[in-house]
N, C-alpha and C positions, 0 to 999 in steps of 0.2 A: 483535432482528433474526434472521431465520431463515436456515438454510442455503440455501433456495431463493431468498431475496432477494439473497444474496451471490454464489453460484456463477455464474461466467460473465459477471459484470458488471464494468465498469471501477471501480477504486477511487475515482476522482474523483467519481463519481456519489454517493458517500456522504460525501465530505469536506466539512466545514463550509466555506462559500464564502470566508470570510476567511482560510482556510489554503490555498486552491487554488494560488496563485502559489508559496508556499514549498514546498509538496508537490511540485509539478512540477519546480522547480529542484533539489530534493534528489534526486528519482528520476532526473532526467536526468544529474545528476552521477555517480551510482552506476552507472547502466546505460548510459552512453555509450561505454564502452570495456571490454575484458576486464579482470577476469573476470566483469563484469556482475552482481555480487552487492551486496547492501546490506541494512541494517537501518534501519527508519524508524519513528518514532512519529507517528501521525496522529490528529487529532481527527475523529471520524465522527459524522454526524447520524443519529439513530435516532428512531423514533416515541416513545420514552420520554426523549428528550433526547440530549445529546452524550455520547460515550464516547471514550476513548483506546485505540488499538490499536497494538501493536508489530508491524510487518510485517518478515518475513525473506523475501527474494526470491532466486530462482535463475533463471538464464537457460534459455530454450528456443531452441536455435540450429538453423539450417538446415544443409544439406550443405556449404555454403561457410563455415560458422562465423559467419554473420551472425545477429544477434539478431532473432527474430521475435515473441517474447512473453516475459513474465515469469511464472513460477509463484511465487505468494507464499502464505505462511501467516501468519495474523494471530492475535494473542493479546491479549485484553482486559486492559489495564493501568490501567483507570480508578481502581481503589482505590489502587494504588501512586502515581498522580499526585496523589491527594488528600492523601497523607501529608506 
């Protein structure tokens, strides 16, 4: 997966469909109230098959301290999951 394919797109567009509900629940739980941070392991579909990514998210808040989006960084942990 390239940087261009990932940047600016919703994470759910890449998540294996069988993990959608679990992923949404997990993110909603972490990001529903301050401090709006969380770490999540997600199975992502790629053109070369599935891979596991560990996501660490930080909030982007408006002037009223309301969550408007999440800035997240992902790290490929597929090899660690295979061990």
